C-alpha positions as CSV (number, residue, x, y, z in Angstrom):
1,M,24.5,-2.4,11.3
2,V,22.8,0.8,10.1
3,D,20.5,0.6,12.5
4,D,22.4,0.1,15.4
5,F,23.9,3.5,15.1
6,F,21.6,5.6,12.7
7,G,18.4,4.5,14.0
8,Q,16.3,7.6,13.0
9,E,17.8,7.5,9.8
10,F,17.1,3.6,9.4
11,R,14.0,3.8,10.1
12,A,12.9,7.1,7.8
13,E,14.9,5.9,4.3
14,R,13.6,2.6,3.8
15,E,14.9,0.7,0.9
16,P,11.7,0.2,-1.6
17,Q,10.9,-3.2,-2.2
18,T,9.7,-4.5,-5.6
19,V,6.9,-7.0,-5.5
20,L,4.6,-8.5,-7.4
21,D,1.6,-10.7,-5.5
22,L,-1.2,-12.2,-8.0
23,T,-4.0,-13.8,-5.8
24,R,-7.5,-15.4,-7.5
25,R,-10.2,-16.2,-5.6
26,G,-12.7,-18.9,-6.4
27,P,-16.1,-20.1,-4.2
28,N,-14.0,-22.9,-2.6
29,H,-10.2,-22.3,-3.3
30,A,-7.8,-19.3,-3.9
31,V,-4.3,-19.2,-5.9
32,S,-1.8,-16.7,-5.2
33,V,1.7,-16.4,-6.9
34,L,4.1,-14.1,-5.1
35,A,7.5,-13.0,-7.0
36,R,10.3,-10.3,-5.7
37,G,12.9,-9.2,-7.7
38,Q,15.6,-6.3,-8.4
39,L,14.7,-3.7,-10.6
40,N,17.9,-1.5,-10.6
41,D,21.4,-1.3,-9.0
42,F,20.5,1.6,-6.8
43,Y,19.8,-0.8,-3.7
44,A,20.6,-4.4,-2.8
45,E,17.9,-6.4,-3.0
46,S,17.6,-9.9,-2.2
47,Q,16.1,-11.9,-5.2
48,R,13.8,-14.9,-4.6
49,L,12.3,-17.8,-6.2
50,P,8.6,-17.1,-7.4
51,E,6.3,-19.0,-4.8
52,A,2.9,-20.4,-5.9
53,T,0.1,-21.3,-3.3
54,W,-3.1,-23.2,-3.9
55,A,-5.8,-23.2,-0.6
56,I,-9.0,-24.9,-0.9
57,N,-12.1,-24.2,2.0
58,R,-12.7,-27.6,4.3
59,M,-15.4,-29.2,2.6
60,R,-17.7,-31.5,4.1
61,L,-17.3,-35.3,2.9
62,G,-20.8,-36.0,1.9
63,R,-23.6,-36.3,5.0
64,T,-20.7,-37.2,7.8
65,P,-19.4,-35.3,10.2
66,L,-15.9,-35.3,8.7
67,F,-14.4,-32.6,6.4
68,Y,-11.9,-32.5,4.1
C-alpha cells in the first residue's frame, strides 16, 4: 500500500533482508541450503524454514543414447 501512494520513498528505502545461502559444487552435482530469518524487530520480515536442494548433471547411461 505504501508503494501506491509513496512510490519514490518505497523504492528508495527498502528493508534489508537477512539471507544465508550456502552452495557446494562438485564435478557432477551441486548442493545448496537457503535460510531467511529476522535478526531484529526493527523491520517486519517473513521467516521461512531452511530449504535444501540437490542437483545432479545429466549423465549418460552406459553407451546408450539415454541420459539420466
